N, C-alpha and C positions, 0 to 999 in steps of 0.2 A: 525619583528622589531629587532633592534640591542640592545645589552645590554645597551649601552649608552642612547638609547631612553627610555628604561624602567626605568633606574635609574633616568633620567631626569623627568619622570612622577611620581616618588616617589613609584615605585613598588620594592618590595624585589626581587632581581635579582640573578639568579644562572648561573654560567658560568663554562666552562671546565678549567682545569689547563692551557692549551695552550692559550686559549683566555684571561685568566686572565693576563698572562705575558705581552700580548700586551697592555691591558688596564692599567696595573700597570706602564708600561714604559711610556705611554703617559699622563696618568691622575693622577698617584700617588695613585690609590685606594689601600685599604688594605684588605687582605684576611680575610674573616669571619667577618669583621667589616663593610665594605662598600658594599660588594657583597659576596654571597656564592660561594665557589669554590669546585668543585667536580671532581673526576676522571671519565671522561665520558665513559671510557671503563669498569667501575666497577658498575654494577647495584645496588649492595648492598650499595655502597657509595652514589649513587644518592637517593636511597630509604631512607637511614638514614637522609640525609639532608632535604629531603621533609618532613619526619616525624617530624623533629625538628621544622621546620618553621610552619607546620600545627598544631602542638600541643603547640607551645609557641608563643602566639600572641605578647607578649612584645618584644621578640627577633626579630620576623618578622618585626614589626614596627620600631625597632631600626636600623636594617640593611637597611630597606627602607629609613629611614630618613637620615642616614649617607651617603648612596650612593647618594641620591638626593642632599644633601649639597655639597658633594665632586665634583660631576660632574658639578654642577653649579658654584662652586668656581674656578675650574680649566679649565673648558671647554670654549674655544674660537672657533669660527666657523673655523678660519684658521687652528687651531690645530686639530680640528676634521676632516677636509678635508685631512690634512697631514696624519692623522692616517688611514683614509680609503684608501688613495693611497698606503701607506706602506703595509697595509694588502692585498690589491689586488695584488700588485707586488709580495708579498710572495706567494700568492696562485698561481699566474701565473707561477712563477719559479718552483713550485712543481708540476704543472699540467702535467700529463702524466708520471710522474716518479713513478715507483712501486718497 
């Protein structure tokens, strides 16, 4: 599933910094308010974020609620398709480059 799908379902969602930038640009989501953002190359950062949402039910529910409201308020099907196309083009442009 995509982060947009999990936010749409009202699930507290965690994404990488890179993916957050794409969602922020298209949907205006806010870091640590609508979605949890972690450095995906730093296991300690991921662990701390997981610990925070698992130990703080109110925070987890608030992030889930905010993300759900934001994605439904700003998401239009055509906008989401444009987002997916942009993301796939970026992936394809970087494919094979090392």
